[in-house]
All heavy atoms as an XYZ file, in Angstrom:
736
protein
N      28.113     85.962     78.921
C      27.562     87.219     78.830
C      28.607     88.179     78.244
O      29.824     88.165     78.555
C      27.213     87.754     80.222
C      27.024     89.207     80.322
S      26.847     89.997     81.964
C      26.910     88.884     83.152
N      28.192     89.062     77.320
C      29.189     89.991     76.692
C      28.951     91.397     77.243
O      27.923     91.844     77.326
C      28.929     90.081     75.142
C      29.373     88.728     74.646
C      29.884     91.183     74.530
C      29.364     88.560     73.157
N      30.076     91.977     77.941
C      29.981     93.194     78.518
C      30.967     94.130     77.950
O      32.209     93.622     77.768
C      30.287     93.037     80.082
O      29.432     92.134     80.628
C      30.137     94.343     80.793
N      30.685     95.287     77.499
C      31.612     96.200     76.799
C      32.161     95.410     75.506
O      31.436     95.059     74.801
C      32.675     96.756     77.856
C      32.095     97.464     78.958
O      31.111     98.137     78.860
N      32.601     97.163     80.200
N      33.579     95.304     75.490
C      34.106     94.787     74.486
C      34.648     93.426     74.697
O      35.611     92.892     74.058
C      35.206     95.637     73.727
C      36.155     96.138     74.712
O      36.057     95.883     76.039
O      37.281     96.631     74.402
N      34.360     92.824     75.947
C      34.872     91.510     76.218
C      33.735     90.652     76.717
O      32.613     91.056     77.081
C      35.846     91.584     77.385
C      35.428     92.408     78.603
C      34.742     91.640     79.600
C      35.642     93.710     78.727
C      34.175     92.394     80.815
C      35.183     94.345     79.876
C      34.599     93.613     80.853
O      34.137     94.353     82.007
N      34.043     89.323     76.623
C      33.044     88.373     77.286
C      33.499     88.099     78.681
O      34.501     87.977     78.920
C      33.129     87.040     76.545
C      32.247     85.907     76.980
C      32.421     84.584     76.284
O      33.090     84.462     75.286
O      31.993     83.677     76.773
N      32.487     88.042     79.482
C      32.755     87.878     80.990
C      32.381     86.386     81.281
O      31.285     85.930     81.193
C      31.958     88.770     81.840
C      32.139     88.602     83.300
C      33.655     89.025     83.650
C      31.258     89.676     84.001
N      33.487     85.555     81.709
C      33.071     84.255     82.088
C      33.140     84.130     83.662
O      34.260     84.565     84.263
C      34.008     83.281     81.444
C      33.834     81.808     81.546
S      34.726     80.617     80.365
C      36.423     81.080     80.836
N      32.296     83.632     84.298
C      32.254     83.407     85.742
C      31.883     81.999     86.111
O      31.297     81.231     85.437
C      31.319     84.336     86.456
O      29.950     84.164     85.924
C      31.639     85.826     86.109
N      32.296     81.581     87.244
C      31.986     80.385     88.044
C      31.970     80.598     89.600
O      32.659     81.485     90.022
C      33.070     79.353     87.612
N      31.231     79.722     90.316
C      31.318     79.772     91.759
C      32.766     79.839     92.372
O      33.506     79.078     91.748
C      30.453     78.790     92.286
C      29.536     78.431     91.156
C      30.358     78.703     89.835
N      33.050     80.528     93.313
C      34.347     80.586     94.067
C      35.520     80.984     93.107
O      36.500     80.317     93.274
C      34.489     79.241     94.750
C      33.466     78.896     95.657
O      33.181     79.857     96.486
N      32.912     77.794     95.594
N      35.279     81.850     92.044
C      36.375     82.146     91.299
C      36.311     83.646     90.938
O      35.360     84.330     91.212
C      36.275     81.494     89.866
O      35.196     82.108     89.086
N      37.467     84.148     90.569
C      37.466     85.714     90.063
C      36.923     85.715     88.626
O      36.789     84.708     87.991
C      38.928     86.126     90.127
C      39.533     86.179     91.523
C      39.909     85.494     89.123
N      36.439     86.780     88.120
C      35.908     86.855     86.713
C      37.021     86.651     85.834
O      38.205     87.027     86.096
C      35.445     88.354     86.717
C      35.511     88.830     88.066
C      36.313     88.038     88.901
N      36.646     86.153     84.667
C      37.499     85.925     83.629
C      37.033     86.791     82.402
O      35.945     86.655     81.961
C      37.530     84.479     83.118
C      38.491     84.230     81.941
C      37.858     83.635     84.296
N      37.821     87.851     82.072
C      37.490     88.876     81.073
C      38.154     88.331     79.731
O      39.360     88.187     79.703
C      37.783     90.300     81.391
C      37.013     90.863     82.457
C      37.345     92.161     82.850
C      36.607     92.848     83.908
N      36.891     94.134     84.252
N      37.402     87.910     78.733
C      37.954     87.480     77.575
C      37.735     88.408     76.299
O      36.586     88.616     75.906
C      37.156     86.206     77.250
C      37.376     85.175     78.390
S      36.418     83.566     78.077
C      37.248     82.828     76.596
N      38.896     88.925     75.838
C      38.843     89.701     74.566
C      38.978     88.848     73.326
O      39.989     88.895     72.663
C      40.022     90.863     74.640
C      39.617     91.969     75.630
C      39.040     93.099     75.207
C      39.758     92.095     76.985
N      38.722     94.006     76.255
C      39.206     93.368     77.372
C      40.235     91.235     77.932
C      39.253     93.635     78.637
C      40.304     91.664     79.372
C      39.795     92.898     79.531
N      38.002     88.041     73.240
C      38.216     86.949     72.083
C      36.935     86.910     71.148
O      36.557     86.027     70.536
C      38.125     85.659     72.816
O      37.057     85.425     73.685
C      39.490     85.535     73.576
N      36.301     88.095     70.922
C      35.122     88.288     70.072
C      35.562     87.746     68.654
O      36.570     88.086     68.058
C      34.829     89.737     69.905
C      33.517     89.884     69.026
C      32.224     89.494     69.443
C      33.623     90.355     67.792
C      31.111     89.574     68.714
C      32.499     90.447     66.904
C      31.228     90.040     67.330
O      30.077     90.161     66.685
N      34.814     86.720     68.162
C      35.091     86.148     66.804
C      35.970     85.036     66.920
O      36.336     84.471     65.785
N      36.593     84.737     68.027
C      37.601     83.729     68.023
C      37.019     82.488     68.777
O      36.348     82.617     69.939
C      38.745     84.109     68.997
C      39.864     83.034     69.240
C      39.496     85.356     68.358
N      37.112     81.333     68.233
C      36.716     80.055     68.851
C      37.681     79.645     69.922
O      38.797     79.232     69.690
C      36.626     78.916     67.760
C      36.195     77.588     68.300
C      34.694     77.633     68.901
C      36.135     76.508     67.190
N      37.132     79.619     71.103
C      38.035     79.316     72.366
C      37.811     77.890     72.685
O      36.535     77.493     72.909
C      37.745     80.230     73.604
C      38.661     79.760     74.620
C      38.033     81.641     73.230
N      38.716     76.971     72.560
C      38.528     75.515     72.949
C      37.935     75.328     74.245
O      38.127     76.059     75.201
C      39.878     74.899     73.112
C      40.843     75.076     71.813
C      42.106     74.719     72.213
O      42.859     75.422     73.095
O      42.924     73.867     71.559
N      37.041     74.351     74.405
C      36.360     74.016     75.580
C      37.424     73.742     76.799
O      37.287     74.127     77.852
C      35.365     72.813     75.482
N      38.506     73.039     76.302
C      39.615     72.679     77.288
C      40.244     73.958     77.734
O      40.605     73.985     78.854
C      40.607     71.819     76.541
C      40.064     70.396     76.279
C      39.330     70.412     74.895
O      39.245     71.394     74.164
O      38.986     69.321     74.437
N      40.473     74.873     76.976
C      41.129     76.216     77.362
C      40.103     76.900     78.341
O      40.561     77.489     79.340
C      41.402     77.035     76.239
N      38.838     76.947     78.089
C      37.867     77.518     78.961
C      37.859     76.974     80.371
O      37.971     77.531     81.393
C      36.467     77.542     78.366
C      36.195     78.369     77.199
C      34.811     78.280     76.794
N      34.537     79.187     75.649
C      34.086     80.436     75.706
N      33.863     80.887     76.981
N      33.831     81.243     74.775
N      37.919     75.507     80.303
C      38.064     74.762     81.688
C      39.199     75.120     82.383
O      39.334     75.338     83.572
C      37.934     73.350     81.346
C      37.909     72.498     82.614
C      37.758     70.966     82.360
O      37.567     70.571     81.125
O      37.974     70.265     83.281
N      40.418     75.201     81.639
C      41.757     75.557     82.221
C      41.589     76.979     82.761
O      42.149     77.210     83.945
C      42.760     75.425     81.269
C      44.183     75.458     81.770
C      45.277     75.154     80.745
O      45.187     75.709     79.580
N      46.176     74.287     80.977
N      41.083     77.875     82.186
C      40.885     79.299     82.710
C      40.012     79.249     83.951
O      40.478     80.015     84.941
C      40.367     80.168     81.553
C      41.213     80.541     80.283
C      40.327     81.076     79.181
C      42.291     81.524     80.875
N      38.975     78.603     83.979
C      38.225     78.644     85.072
C      38.859     77.961     86.357
O      38.719     78.412     87.441
C      36.703     77.950     84.871
C      35.836     78.671     84.032
C      34.630     77.852     83.755
C      35.444     79.953     84.734
N      39.589     76.779     86.090
C      40.370     76.194     87.090
C      41.481     77.161     87.749
O      41.543     77.270     88.936
C      41.152     74.989     86.642
C      40.176     73.855     86.425
O      39.033     73.708     86.981
N      40.514     72.875     85.565
N      42.047     77.997     86.948
C      42.932     78.963     87.385
C      42.334     80.098     88.147
O      42.830     80.524     89.041
C      43.671     79.588     86.101
O      44.419     78.612     85.461
C      44.678     80.626     86.581
N      41.181     80.389     87.700
C      40.375     81.560     88.315
C      40.016     81.114     89.745
O      39.502     82.083     90.502
C      39.132     81.889     87.498
N      39.897     79.933     90.014
C      39.546     79.418     91.389
C      40.575     79.366     92.430
O      40.530     79.046     93.451
C      38.837     78.047     91.277
C      37.453     78.086     90.506
C      36.750     76.689     90.403
C      35.606     76.786     89.511
N      35.085     75.423     89.296
N      41.863     79.496     91.822
C      43.030     79.407     92.764
C      42.927     80.716     93.828
O      42.708     81.772     93.400
C      44.260     79.536     91.980
C      44.505     78.338     91.194
S      46.001     78.461     90.293
C      46.051     76.841     89.435
N      43.366     80.430     95.113
C      42.992     81.387     96.189
C      43.952     82.678     96.048
O      43.713     83.652     96.717
C      43.210     80.643     97.341
C      44.121     79.524     97.030
C      43.720     79.033     95.652
N      45.023     82.591     95.380
C      46.027     83.633     95.149
C      45.851     84.541     93.940
O      46.586     85.460     93.725
C      47.580     83.132     95.257
C      47.855     81.911     94.472
C      48.022     82.154     93.159
C      47.681     80.707     94.999
C      48.190     81.077     92.296
C      47.979     79.542     94.063
C      48.274     79.770     92.778
N      44.763     84.291     93.329
C      44.577     84.976     91.894
C      43.990     86.410     92.420
O      43.132     86.340     93.169
C      43.590     84.296     90.940
C      44.213     82.902     90.576
C      43.324     85.144     89.720
C      45.444     83.024     89.835
N      44.577     87.408     91.845
C      44.139     88.693     92.275
C      43.119     89.341     91.179
O      43.467     89.428     89.999
C      45.404     89.681     92.393
C      45.000     91.042     92.686
C      44.505     91.351     93.925
C      45.181     92.022     91.839
C      44.237     92.565     94.278
C      44.920     93.425     92.017
C      44.322     93.722     93.309
N      42.083     89.848     91.610
C      41.149     90.611     90.989
C      40.436     89.922     89.678
O      39.090     89.725     89.792
C      41.784     91.902     90.461
O      40.932     92.719     89.628
N      41.098     89.433     88.730
C      40.467     88.893     87.550
C      41.496     88.203     86.607
O      42.741     88.443     86.738
C      39.796     89.973     86.736
C      40.717     90.934     86.117
C      40.064     92.219     85.675
O      38.989     92.503     85.987
N      40.820     92.908     84.771
N      41.130     87.555     85.645
C      42.018     86.938     84.578
C      41.657     87.644     83.397
O      40.487     88.142     83.105
C      41.802     85.512     84.334
C      42.178     84.425     85.444
C      42.017     83.006     84.911
C      43.532     84.738     85.949
N      42.614     87.922     82.482
C      42.334     88.560     81.161
C      42.805     87.525     80.093
O      43.751     86.785     80.249
C      43.085     89.864     81.043
N      42.048     87.486     79.044
C      42.268     86.546     78.059
C      42.287     87.144     76.659
O      41.419     87.976     76.202
C      41.208     85.409     78.018
C      41.525     84.435     76.859
C      41.112     84.727     79.407
N      43.474     86.973     75.960
C      43.712     87.669     74.580
C      43.270     86.728     73.412
O      43.053     85.506     73.705
C      45.196     88.010     74.436
C      45.768     88.691     75.675
S      44.885     90.458     75.946
C      44.312     90.292     77.451
N      43.229     87.329     72.298
C      42.672     86.559     71.209
C      43.582     85.162     70.777
O      42.959     84.347     70.116
C      42.744     87.518     69.916
C      42.565     88.807     70.639
C      43.335     88.654     71.919
N      44.683     85.185     71.150
C      45.612     84.046     70.838
C      45.440     82.876     71.831
O      46.402     81.950     71.804
C      47.061     84.450     70.717
C      47.713     84.993     72.071
O      46.916     85.369     72.941
O      48.908     84.811     72.190
N      44.395     82.814     72.544
C      44.240     81.939     73.607
C      44.110     80.534     73.111
O      43.524     80.262     72.095
C      42.886     82.291     74.504
C      41.614     82.124     73.519
C      42.841     81.310     75.663
N      44.678     79.532     73.828
C      44.667     78.240     73.523
C      45.150     77.395     74.723
O      45.877     77.851     75.571
C      45.410     77.727     72.254
C      46.853     77.960     72.212
N      47.319     79.247     71.899
C      47.852     77.196     72.287
C      48.529     79.229     71.690
N      48.957     78.070     72.018
N      44.807     76.084     74.887
C      45.233     75.264     75.846
C      46.716     75.228     76.021
O      47.438     75.111     75.007
C      44.662     73.891     75.637
C      44.887     72.884     76.770
C      44.108     73.195     78.043
C      44.433     71.385     76.245
N      47.268     75.283     77.221
C      48.720     75.238     77.505
C      48.953     74.096     78.521
O      48.198     73.615     79.135
N      50.301     73.831     78.748
C      50.781     72.942     79.600
C      51.012     73.748     80.967
O      51.857     74.588     81.027
C      52.154     72.387     79.220
C      52.059     71.357     78.087
C      53.383     70.793     77.744
C      53.223     69.892     76.463
N      54.489     69.354     76.108
N      50.152     73.518     81.914
C      50.256     74.216     83.129
C      49.402     75.524     83.268
O      48.718     75.746     84.239
N      49.323     76.300     82.270
C      48.572     77.488     82.244
C      47.995     77.766     80.702
O      48.644     77.338     79.793
C      49.162     78.745     82.858
O      50.208     79.112     81.996
N      47.066     78.548     80.714
C      46.453     78.821     79.408
C      47.292     79.796     78.666
O      47.544     80.889     79.137
C      45.015     79.384     79.498
O      44.312     78.508     80.509
C      44.294     79.327     78.259
N      47.643     79.590     77.414
C      48.404     80.503     76.618
C      47.551     81.600     76.190
O      46.318     81.388     75.831
C      48.894     79.782     75.310
C      49.785     78.453     75.633
C      49.709     80.847     74.376
C      50.943     78.752     76.568
N      47.940     82.805     76.201
C      47.159     84.006     75.920
C      46.351     84.568     77.031
O      45.357     85.390     76.915
N      46.680     84.236     78.238
C      46.042     84.778     79.337
C      46.970     85.577     80.253
O      48.224     85.339     80.215
C      45.538     83.486     80.317
O      46.606     82.660     80.885
N      46.437     86.426     80.967
C      47.187     87.284     81.863
C      46.725     86.923     83.294
O      45.392     87.004     83.500
C      46.862     88.793     81.563
C      47.605     89.634     82.666
C      47.312     89.060     80.180
N      47.472     86.444     84.197
C      47.123     85.865     85.489
C      47.844     86.671     86.605
O      48.954     86.498     86.918
C      47.642     84.459     85.595
C      47.138     83.619     84.323
C      47.133     83.835     86.923
C      47.599     82.238     84.229
N      47.092     87.693     87.231
C      47.717     88.524     88.166
C      47.489     87.703     89.480
O      46.468     87.003     89.663
C      46.751     89.742     88.114
C      45.417     89.337     87.661
C      45.829     88.129     86.690
N      48.600     87.688     90.228
C      48.611     87.005     91.523
C      48.864     87.859     92.668
O      49.510     88.922     92.530
C      49.543     85.778     91.530
O      50.841     86.361     91.353
C      49.214     84.813     90.358
N      48.516     87.469     93.998
C      48.850     88.238     95.118
C      49.683     87.213     96.028
O      49.146     86.153     96.458
C      47.739     88.798     95.858
C      47.981     89.534     97.044
C      46.755     89.968     97.788
N      46.256     90.998     96.989
C      45.027     91.541     97.122
N      44.285     91.010     98.043
N      44.557     92.566     96.405
N      50.885     87.476     96.280
C      51.777     86.599     97.173
C      52.152     85.381     96.557
O      52.519     84.441     97.327
N      52.141     85.235     95.223
C      52.521     83.909     94.577
C      53.098     84.150     93.208
O      52.779     85.149     92.556
C      51.198     83.048     94.562
N      53.768     83.318     92.740
C      54.252     83.314     91.361
C      54.075     81.951     90.689
O      54.175     80.923     91.426
C      55.834     83.499     91.186
C      56.163     84.888     91.770
C      56.381     83.413     89.860
C      57.638     85.270     92.009
N      53.507     81.999     89.518
C      53.209     80.600     88.837
C      54.311     80.626     87.613
O      54.011     81.202     86.556
C      51.714     80.691     88.307
C      50.778     81.040     89.307
C      51.485     79.370     87.559
C      49.274     81.211     88.833
N      55.373     79.807     87.850
C      56.310     79.651     86.903
C      55.878     79.116     85.531
O      56.319     79.608     84.440
C      57.315     78.658     87.319
C      57.086     78.777     88.727
C      55.655     79.038     89.121
N      54.854     78.179     85.531
C      54.228     77.755     84.211
C      53.526     78.909     83.477
O      53.143     78.696     82.258
C      53.255     76.599     84.497
N      53.182     79.933     84.040
C      52.352     81.040     83.476
C      53.310     82.059     82.739
O      52.783     83.109     82.202
C      51.538     81.774     84.457
N      54.647     81.959     82.837
C      55.622     82.934     82.358
C      56.349     82.568     81.212
O      57.167     81.537     81.418
C      56.506     83.344     83.527
C      57.558     84.427     83.029
C      55.767     83.839     84.557
N      56.175     83.015     80.059
C      56.983     82.792     78.934
C      56.944     81.404     78.273
O      57.992     81.074     77.653
N      55.932     80.663     78.419
C      55.892     79.321     77.755
C      55.814     79.342     76.362
O      56.361     78.566     75.669
C      54.679     78.498     78.536
C      54.783     77.015     77.941
C      54.871     78.496     79.940
N      54.923     80.002     75.736
C      54.567     80.108     74.304
C      55.511     80.962     73.508
O      55.837     80.679     72.307
C      53.142     80.597     74.070
C      52.662     80.231     72.733
O      52.789     79.041     72.293
O      52.044     81.066     72.120
N      56.123     82.011     74.023
C      56.975     82.859     73.348
C      56.449     83.555     72.043
O      57.290     83.774     71.254
C      58.288     82.240     73.085
C      58.943     81.556     74.349
C      60.358     80.963     73.843
N      60.060     80.170     72.976
C      60.302     78.671     72.790
N      60.913     78.238     73.977
N      60.025     78.005     71.795
N      55.190     83.560     71.932
C      54.705     84.212     70.660
C      54.926     83.493     69.383
O      54.982     84.015     68.333
N      55.100     82.149     69.595
C      55.550     81.423     68.264
C      54.453     81.551     67.129
O      54.924     81.571     66.087
C      55.721     79.854     68.732
O      54.505     79.376     69.134
N      53.301     81.384     67.483
C      52.342     81.380     66.325
C      52.322     82.755     65.656
O      52.348     82.948     64.413
C      50.851     81.169     66.862
C      50.658     79.707     67.087
C      49.320     79.336     67.492
C      49.047     77.863     67.806
N      47.660     77.699     68.112
N      52.298     83.952     66.430
C      52.437     85.242     65.837
C      53.591     85.491     65.144
O      53.599     86.085     63.931
C      52.185     86.317     67.007
N      54.710     85.033     65.642
C      56.050     85.294     64.903
C      56.094     84.591     63.728
O      56.395     85.094     62.591
C      57.090     84.783     65.884
S      58.790     85.061     65.255
N      55.750     83.241     63.692
C      55.811     82.487     62.406
C      54.841     82.898     61.393
O      55.170     82.886     60.156
C      55.604     80.839     62.740
C      56.769     80.279     63.498
N      58.090     80.496     62.994
C      56.720     79.610     64.540
C      58.934     79.787     63.867
N      58.114     79.325     64.839
N      53.731     83.309     61.862
C      52.692     83.775     61.003
C      53.095     85.050     60.246
O      52.874     85.269     59.027
N      53.765     85.978     60.978
C      54.189     87.141     60.444
C      55.297     86.959     59.397
O      55.483     87.669     58.441
C      54.773     88.013     61.585
N      55.990     85.905     59.467
C      57.093     85.634     58.615
C      56.540     84.959     57.290
O      57.341     84.692     56.354
C      58.165     84.729     59.134
C      58.927     85.548     60.315
C      60.082     84.610     60.776
N      60.683     85.128     62.052
C      61.095     84.568     62.958
N      61.133     83.222     62.881
N      61.595     85.134     64.010
N      55.331     84.459     57.393
C      54.790     83.823     56.269
C      55.353     82.267     56.166
O      55.287     81.699     55.017
N      55.760     81.763     57.189
C      56.427     80.410     57.111
C      55.278     79.315     56.958
O      54.320     79.366     57.806
C      57.277     80.260     58.341
C      58.036     78.940     58.465
S      58.952     78.713     59.910
C      60.386     79.663     59.404
N      55.411     78.441     56.062
C      54.361     77.415     55.972
C      54.260     76.573     57.184
O      55.267     76.365     58.016
C      54.917     76.517     54.864
C      55.779     77.363     54.035
C      56.509     78.354     54.956
N      53.062     76.113     57.582
C      52.922     75.505     58.761
C      53.736     74.293     59.055
O      54.242     74.032     60.181
C      51.405     75.066     58.908
C      51.020     74.493     60.383
C      49.474     74.389     60.541
O      48.799     74.623     59.590
N      49.119     73.927     61.774
N      53.993     73.532     58.039
C      54.857     72.232     58.121
C      56.289     72.596     58.524
O      56.979     71.754     59.002
N      56.689     73.814     58.257
C      58.177     74.090     58.609
C      58.270     74.904     59.976
O      59.344     75.270     60.474
C      58.702     75.181     57.436
C      58.677     74.399     56.217
C      59.425     75.427     55.217
O      59.561     76.526     55.322
N      59.415     74.929     53.917
N      57.095     75.165     60.657
C      57.170     75.864     61.932
C      57.695     75.058     63.055
O      57.289     73.778     63.084
C      55.748     76.396     62.317
C      55.132     77.261     61.354
C      53.771     77.647     61.823
N      53.181     78.551     60.717
C      51.939     78.963     60.666
N      51.221     78.428     61.633
N      51.481     79.649     59.744
N      58.518     75.564     63.895
C      58.965     74.985     65.007
C      58.389     75.511     66.398
O      58.413     76.707     66.375
C      60.500     74.903     65.236
C      61.173     73.916     64.222
C      62.587     73.852     64.570
N      63.259     74.885     63.692
C      64.503     75.329     64.033
N      65.272     74.757     64.838
N      65.113     76.256     63.359
N      57.927     74.770     67.300
C      57.364     75.358     68.525
C      58.265     75.122     69.627
O      58.750     74.161     69.829
C      55.890     74.707     68.652
C      54.987     75.166     67.729
N      54.398     76.305     67.515
C      54.525     74.545     66.622
C      53.619     76.369     66.494
N      53.703     75.268     65.803
């Protein structure tokens, strides 16, 4: 369902997932990872998903995961904006380091 300027993804026993990804192909694996995260009992309010979303190790890259009474180390600073940074420099894909 598209609401306002974001897509709303929901599942039973989960917080809503608001996805600002209009025009972006979101991998099925990333969607599944987001829904799994949204079902965790310490997630607060909702998840937010940005256009650079993709499957990550431990947590979905491009997601904002608010928690209550918990910290998820895998959700902090894993990607470091590598795609945005390299793309801005015009570095050919074969020369990019992640």
